[in-house]
Each structure stands twice: as C-alpha cells, then as structure tokens.
N, C-alpha and C positions, 0 to 999 in steps of 0.2 A: 562251675559245672555246666558245660554247654552241650547242646544237642549234637550227637555224632553225625547227623545227616546234614544239618544246615548251619551249625555253629551258633545258634541263637540260644538264649537262656530259657529254661523251662518256666512255665507260669504256675505249675502246680507239681507237688510231690505227694504221693499217697502210698500207704502200706498195703501189701497183699500177703495174706497167709497162705502158703502152699505146701503141699506134702500130705503125708498120711500119718495119723497116730502120733507117736513120739518123735517122728522125723519131720515135723512141720518146721518151716523156716519163714522168716519175714523178709520179703523182697520190697525194696523201695523203688517205686516206679515214677519216673518223671514224665510230664506231659509237655511237649513242645507246642507253643501257640502259633508258631510260624509254619511248620511243615506237618503238624499233626502226629509226628512220631511219638510213640511211648517207649521209653528206654530205661533199662535197669541202671540204678545208680552205680552198680559194679563196673560199668563200662570205663570208669575213671580209676579203677583200682585193680586193673587186670595185670596179672603176671602172664605174659603171652606164652612163655615156654610151658608153664603149668597148664594153661588153658588148652594148648594144642594136645597135650596128653589126655586131658579129660574129654575133649571133643572127639578124639580118636576112639576113645572107649565107648562112645555113644553107639557106634555101629554094633559092637558086640553085645551091648546091653539091650538094645531095642529091636534088633533084627533076628528073626528065627532063620538060621542057615540050614536047618535040617529039613530040606524040601525034597519031596519025591518028584518024579517026572511030570505028573499031572499038575501039581502045584506050580512048578516052574512054567509050564505051558499057560496056565491061567494068569500068572503074573505078567508074562510077556504080552498076552492078549490085552490085558488091562492097560499096560503101559504103551502099547502100540496105539490104542485109542487116544491116550493123552498126547502122544507125539503128533498124531495125524491132525489134531485140531489146530496145531501151529504151523503146519506145512504150507498153507496158503501164503504165509508171510515170508517164506524162505526164497531168496533169489539164487543163492549159490549153495550147492550141495556138496562141496568139497570136504569140509571138516566140521564135525559136530564135537563139542567138548562139554562135559558136564562136571560141575564142581559139587563135591559132597555126594558122590554117586552111591554110597551105601552098598546095597547088594548088587547094584549095577544093572537092574532091569530096564531102567529108562534108557541107559546107554545102549544096551543090547537091542531095545525096541527101535532105536533110531537107525539101526544098521541097514534096513532096506532102503532108506531114504538118502543116505550120505555115503560118499566114497570111503571115508574113514571116521570112526567113532572112538573117542577117548574119554574114559571115566576117570576123574581125579578125586582123590580123597587123602586124608591124613594117614590112613592105612588102607591097603588094598587086598589084604588077605581075605576079608569078608566077601568082597565082590568075586574074587578068584575062587572062592570055595564053592560057588554055585556051579553045578555040573551042566554048563551050557556054553560051549566054546563056539565063537563065531569069527570067521577069518578076518573081517575088517573092524573088529572090536578089540581094544586093549585097555588095560587099567594102569595108571601111573600115580606115584606119589605127587601131590600138588607141587611141592617145592622143586622136585626133580624136573617136572614138566616145564615150569617157569624158567629154570636154569638152562635148559637145552633147546627150547622151541623158539624158532625165529620166523615162522610162517604166519599165515593169517587164519583166523577162526571164522567160519561161516555162521555158526550158530552156537551160542553159549547158553547152557541150561543151568538153572539153580532152583531145584525143586525142594522146598522146605529147607533152605540153606541160609538165606539172608538173615534170618532171626538168630542164627548162631554166631554172627560176626560182630564183635564189639566195636571194631573200627572199620566199617565197610569200605570207605573210600580208599584207605591204604591197602586193604586186603584184596579189593577187586580191581584196583587201578591198573596193575600189570596185565591182567586178563582183558580188561576193557580195551586197553591200548592195542591188543593183538587181534581184536575183532575187525574184520575188513569193513570198509565203507559199504553201506547197505546191508551189512550183516545184522543179525538179531540177537537180542538177549531176552530170554523168556523163562518163565517158571511159575512158582506158586509160593505164597507165604501165608502163615496164619494171621488173621486179624487179632486184635487184642481181645483176650478172654482170660479170666482168672484161671481157668482150667489149663491154659497153655503157659502159665508162668512157672518156670523151673530153672534149675541151675544152668542148663545148656542154652537157654534163650536170653538174649540181651536186648533186642530191638523188635518192636512191633510196628509194621508199616500199614499205611492205607494208600489210596490212589495218589494223594498229594505228596506224601513222603517218598514214594517210589519215584515220582517225577523229579523231586528235589535231589534224590540220590543219583539218578542217571543223567540228568541234564548237563552237569559240569563235565561229563565224560563224552558228550557229543551225541546223546540219544534223544529220540522223540517217541512218544507213546503211540502204539498202533492198536492196542487191545487191552482192556481190563474187564474182568467179570468176577462178581462175587458169588460164592457158594454160601448163602446165608445159613443153610442148615448146619454146615460144618465150621462156619466162620473162617473160610479160606478166601484168598484173593489171587486169581490167576492174572498174569500180565505178559505183555510182549512189547519190546521197544526195538526201534531200528536206529542203527548208527548212521549219522548223516555227515 
C-alpha cells in the first residue's frame, strides 16, 4: 500500500471515526513519511466507475441551488475576490479552466479576467441551474472536454477538488499536459482535520505533498498560504 503522491510506503496507519449518530464509519488514514500526505486506505480499493457516480452526487448533496438574485450577486463578489488574488501570477489570459466547478461561481467570477472560461465537472446540471448566464463562460463534462480539447490552458483551478481524487497523477495528468508553458495551476485544499474525513475525501495535502504532486508534471511553486482558522491551504504553481 504505497502513497498515491510519491509511491513510498506509509510509516503509520490510524483510525478516524467520522459521521453522526448511527451513521458513523471508521476510516483508516495512512501517513506518508516522505511527502507528508495523509491518505485513506480506500485509495487502493476504488471502483472508479462507482466513485464517479458518488462524486457527481456530491454537488446535489452539498450545494444549495435555490438562490435568489441577491445571493447570486454575493457569491460572485466573494469568488471574484478569490480569483483576483491569483491574477498577479497570470501571464496569459486566453483560457481559464476549473475542475470540479460545482455551482460554477468561481468559473463565472473569472470571466472578466480571461477571454474564455470553462467549468468542468462530473455533472454540469448543478452549475447550469444557477440563473447567471455570461457570454464567455460555459460548462462541460470533464471527460467530454478531455476528449475534444486540443489547445492550451492558461490557468487551471482546483478549488477543494484535489482531496476528492484517489489517483491524482492519473486523473490530473491529461489536464496538466494541456497547460501552456508559464501557465498556472492554483486552488485550495483542506489540511488534515478529523472533521474533514468523509467518504468523498481521499487525500489530505500540505505544502510538501503539493510540491511532490506537481513537480513530476513540470511545475514549480509560486505561492502557498494557510488559513489556520479553517485549516485550508491555498496554492499556486507555474508550469516551466
């Protein structure tokens, strides 16, 4: 059972009880002593077809799509602030792509900064259900995009997505290869916290493990910052 980030053996395995009431489950978390990743033992027992279906259902389960115009405006403003913080690292503003776009607010918030913005997910009905149409924004199924796209991505965003990927090198490899030289990969992940252990989360990263993930694909770190209050880590890497 090797680490899905660096392929080294874990030095420790411990149990985490998560859930509520009668629905608690035991998750076995492995600690990698080489890259600091903490990963669920389930990463080596994944039925990928079944996992796609359950991950697609996360959007409908966790996102409130019944938003009025005021709430939509508030969410866009919040997400514009998130995007603007990474714009100093952007050299090319041709194409923004987001994986796991959910409701699609971050993709929409990127629209003033890029010529075209595409939000990808395992289902896009959730994003399209929001009453906010922007001409240079569209949403596509992840596999459909990979099957038809032959250009270059200027900026790839992954906002609370990496923790959902049990085999990140394979799942991100095709997208990483489409990022142009000097393009960026940015986003945010939860740091390890027992409150964040759940069925949909497989891997918890820190600064070291993010570098170990991206370096084989040609990236160098530009920016990392922790939000200790929420146990989140924001990051930005450049492809060289």
